[in-house]
C-alpha positions in Angstrom: -34.2 -10.4 7.1 -30.8 -9.8 8.4 -32.0 -8.7 12.2 -28.3 -8.0 13.7 -27.6 -4.9 14.3 -25.4 -2.5 11.4 -22.1 -2.1 12.9 -20.1 0.7 11.0 -17.4 -0.4 9.0 -14.3 -0.5 11.3 -11.0 0.6 10.6 -8.2 -1.5 11.3 -8.1 -0.8 14.5 -4.2 -0.7 15.6 -4.2 2.1 12.5 -6.8 4.1 14.5 -4.8 4.2 18.0 -2.1 5.0 15.8 -3.8 8.3 14.2 -5.5 9.2 17.3 -2.1 9.3 20.0 -1.0 11.6 16.7 -4.1 13.8 16.5 -3.5 14.0 20.3 0.2 14.6 20.1 -0.6 17.0 16.8 -3.5 19.0 19.7 -0.9 19.4 22.0 0.6 22.6 19.8 -1.8 23.4 18.4 -4.9 23.4 20.6 -7.2 23.6 17.9 -11.0 22.6 18.0 -11.8 20.8 15.2 -9.0 18.6 16.0 -10.9 18.0 18.8 -13.6 16.6 17.6 -12.1 14.6 15.2 -10.2 13.0 18.7 -13.6 12.7 19.5 -14.9 10.8 16.6 -12.3 8.1 17.0 -12.3 7.8 20.9 -16.0 6.8 19.0 -15.9 5.0 17.2 -13.0 2.8 19.1 -16.1 1.6 21.7 -17.3 -0.3 18.5 -15.2 -2.7 17.8 -16.1 -6.5 19.2 -13.9 -7.6 22.3 -12.0 -9.3 20.3 -10.8 -6.6 18.6 -10.4 -4.1 20.6 -10.4 -5.3 25.0 -13.5 -3.9 27.2 -11.0 -1.4 29.6 -9.1 0.4 25.8 -13.9 0.9 24.9 -14.1 1.6 28.5 -11.0 3.8 28.5 -12.5 5.7 25.0 -15.7 6.4 26.1 -14.1 8.1 29.5 -11.7 10.0 27.5 -14.3 10.9 24.7 -16.4 12.3 27.6 -13.2 14.3 28.9 -12.5 15.9 24.9 -16.5 17.2 24.3 -15.4 19.0 26.9 -12.3 20.2 26.2 -13.7 21.1 22.7 -16.7 23.4 24.2 -14.2 25.1 26.7 -11.8 25.7 23.5 -14.5 26.5 21.1 -16.2 28.9 23.5 -12.7 30.6 24.3 -12.2 31.1 20.0 -15.3 33.5 20.1 -17.8 33.4 18.0 -17.2 34.4 14.4 -17.0 38.6 13.4 -15.3 39.4 17.0 -11.9 40.5 16.7 -9.4 37.7 15.7 -7.8 36.6 18.7 -4.2 36.0 19.7 -3.8 31.9 18.9 -3.5 30.2 22.2 -2.5 26.6 22.3 -3.9 23.9 25.1 -0.6 21.3 25.7 -2.8 18.2 26.4 -1.2 17.5 29.4 -2.6 19.7 31.3 -6.4 20.0 29.9 -7.0 16.8 30.2 -6.7 16.8 34.2 
C-alpha cells in the first residue's frame, strides 16, 4: 500500500512561472477578478513543487503573493457589485499599484 502523500500532477516549473508572468502582465491591463483567481491558483500550485524543482525562497514568495492576490481578488470582486446591479464603468487596477 502506498502511504506517500498524494501530489497533484504538476506542470513544468518554467512553464508555470512563464504563465504566471503573462497573466500578471495581462491583469495589469484588465483588472479582471477571474484572472486574479487564476493567478492565485497558479501561485498556490508553485508551493507544491519539490525543493529540487522550485527553490524554497520562490515557494515562500509564492505563498506571500497568494495571500496578497486573495485580498486583491476579494477587493475587486466587491467593487464589481452584485449580479443584477447596473453596469459599472470598466475599471483597471494596475498591478504596480494594487499589490503594494
